[in-house]
One Martini backbone bead per residue (centre of mass of N, CA, C, O) as a GRO file, in nm:
protein
  120
    1PRO     BB    1  -1.943  -1.866  10.438
    2ALA     BB    2  -1.802  -1.607  10.276
    3TRP     BB    3  -1.728  -1.439  10.523
    4ASP     BB    4  -1.562  -1.653  10.672
    5LEU     BB    5  -1.358  -1.689  10.443
    6ALA     BB    6  -1.256  -1.398  10.426
    7GLN     BB    7  -1.153  -1.386  10.715
    8HIS     BB    8  -0.958  -1.624  10.697
    9VAL     BB    9  -0.774  -1.511  10.482
   10ALA     BB   10  -0.685  -1.257  10.635
   11ILE     BB   11  -0.591  -1.389  10.903
   12ALA     BB   12  -0.386  -1.589  10.783
   13ASP     BB   13  -0.194  -1.404  10.638
   14VAL     BB   14  -0.122  -1.246  10.901
   15GLY     BB   15  -0.076  -1.483  11.100
   16PHE     BB   16   0.174  -1.609  10.972
   17LEU     BB   17   0.350  -1.362  11.003
   18HIS     BB   18   0.322  -1.334  11.310
   19ALA     BB   19   0.436  -1.617  11.380
   20VAL     BB   20   0.714  -1.574  11.252
   21LEU     BB   21   0.797  -1.332  11.419
   22ALA     BB   22   0.749  -1.504  11.702
   23ASN     BB   23   0.791  -1.813  11.683
   24ASP     BB   24   0.458  -1.842  11.731
   25PHE     BB   25   0.128  -1.977  11.714
   26ALA     BB   26  -0.006  -1.831  11.959
   27LYS     BB   27   0.002  -1.550  11.772
   28PHE     BB   28  -0.180  -1.576  11.520
   29GLY     BB   29  -0.460  -1.397  11.626
   30ALA     BB   30  -0.356  -1.114  11.752
   31THR     BB   31  -0.475  -0.936  11.477
   32ALA     BB   32  -0.769  -0.945  11.467
   33PRO     BB   33  -1.043  -0.838  11.333
   34THR     BB   34  -1.346  -0.613  11.380
   35ALA     BB   35  -1.487  -0.644  11.131
   36THR     BB   36  -1.832  -0.634  10.953
   37THR     BB   37  -1.712  -0.572  10.666
   38ILE     BB   38  -1.564  -0.579  10.370
   39ALA     BB   39  -1.439  -0.298  10.380
   40GLY     BB   40  -1.313  -0.335  10.663
   41LEU     BB   41  -1.142  -0.583  10.596
   42ALA     BB   42  -0.979  -0.455  10.366
   43GLU     BB   43  -0.856  -0.229  10.536
   44TRP     BB   44  -0.711  -0.404  10.738
   45TYR     BB   45  -0.537  -0.559  10.531
   46LYS     BB   46  -0.393  -0.310  10.398
   47HIS     BB   47  -0.238  -0.263  10.670
   48GLU     BB   48  -0.132  -0.540  10.798
   49PHE     BB   49   0.019  -0.695  10.578
   50PRO     BB   50   0.252  -0.494  10.503
   51ALA     BB   51   0.360  -0.459  10.791
   52HIS     BB   52   0.435  -0.761  10.835
   53LEU     BB   53   0.603  -0.815  10.581
   54GLU     BB   54   0.829  -0.613  10.635
   55LYS     BB   55   0.930  -0.762  10.890
   56VAL     BB   56   0.992  -1.038  10.760
   57LEU     BB   57   1.197  -0.928  10.542
   58ALA     BB   58   1.402  -0.837  10.793
   59LEU     BB   59   1.483  -1.106  10.861
   60ASP     BB   60   1.693  -1.343  10.955
   61GLY     BB   61   1.810  -1.659  10.904
   62ALA     BB   62   1.790  -1.762  11.195
   63HIS     BB   63   1.494  -1.704  11.235
   64LEU     BB   64   1.388  -1.862  10.974
   65ALA     BB   65   1.525  -2.146  11.088
   66THR     BB   66   1.331  -2.180  11.300
   67ILE     BB   67   1.159  -2.408  11.472
   68ILE     BB   68   0.808  -2.472  11.432
   69ASP     BB   69   0.507  -2.545  11.597
   70PHE     BB   70   0.212  -2.678  11.407
   71TYR     BB   71   0.027  -2.913  11.507
   72GLY     BB   72   0.308  -3.106  11.478
   73MET     BB   73   0.440  -2.924  11.280
   74LYS     BB   74   0.791  -2.918  11.189
   75MET     BB   75   0.933  -2.604  11.088
   76PRO     BB   76   1.064  -2.366  10.938
   77ALA     BB   77   0.950  -2.056  10.927
   78VAL     BB   78   0.976  -2.014  10.614
   79GLN     BB   79   0.785  -2.255  10.532
   80TYR     BB   80   0.516  -2.106  10.616
   81MET     BB   81   0.505  -1.926  10.365
   82VAL     BB   82   0.443  -2.153  10.168
   83PHE     BB   83   0.198  -2.267  10.311
   84CYS     BB   84   0.032  -2.005  10.291
   85CYS     BB   85   0.016  -1.990   9.986
   86THR     BB   86  -0.141  -2.259   9.941
   87HIS     BB   87  -0.372  -2.186  10.126
   88MET     BB   88  -0.467  -1.937   9.958
   89VAL     BB   89  -0.526  -2.073   9.692
   90HIS     BB   90  -0.751  -2.250   9.798
   91HIS     BB   91  -0.940  -2.015   9.911
   92ARG     BB   92  -0.963  -1.849   9.649
   93GLY     BB   93  -1.106  -2.073   9.501
   94GLN     BB   94  -1.353  -2.078   9.680
   95LEU     BB   95  -1.441  -1.787   9.630
   96ALA     BB   96  -1.474  -1.817   9.321
   97ALA     BB   97  -1.712  -2.029   9.350
   98TYR     BB   98  -1.923  -1.803   9.445
   99LEU     BB   99  -1.971  -1.610   9.206
  100ARG     BB  100  -2.169  -1.739   9.000
  101PRO     BB  101  -2.408  -1.811   9.198
  102ALA     BB  102  -2.410  -1.484   9.273
  103GLY     BB  103  -2.377  -1.339   8.968
  104GLY     BB  104  -2.092  -1.345   8.889
  105LYS     BB  105  -1.765  -1.312   8.772
  106VAL     BB  106  -1.488  -1.493   8.665
  107PRO     BB  107  -1.175  -1.429   8.696
  108SER     BB  108  -0.846  -1.393   8.619
  109ILE     BB  109  -0.630  -1.571   8.821
  110TYR     BB  110  -0.473  -1.865   8.705
  111GLY     BB  111  -0.625  -1.787   8.452
  112GLY     BB  112  -0.857  -1.834   8.259
  113SER     BB  113  -1.203  -1.789   8.193
  114ALA     BB  114  -1.527  -1.782   8.084
  115ASP     BB  115  -1.527  -1.452   8.155
  116GLU     BB  116  -1.196  -1.430   8.135
  117ALA     BB  117  -0.919  -1.373   8.002
  118PHE     BB  118  -0.607  -1.402   8.005
  119GLY     BB  119  -0.507  -1.101   8.157
  120GLY     BB  120  -0.786  -0.924   8.167
   0.00000   0.00000   0.00000
């Protein structure tokens, strides 16, 4: 369902930041929202994402170079930021696919759509 996907997008964005801060993916969902509405989820995200991002941006190179194990994938912490970005592109595409069948218009996300010109 779209709600599960929206929650996953919010939790993963913040979760990857949280895991990089802790250098431990056991901490991934430590800040999961308790929201039960889209507005509540958006409000949680607006607070949590910038707060965690600010802390990650302040990390030093040694911290970001630390190898972290994520389900057998072993990469430097900073590489998980790139992984998170591609993960989010994938899921935002999924959410966009819900729009038209639900009666909405598909916005210009990564280029124009049939409903909105590029840069719309």
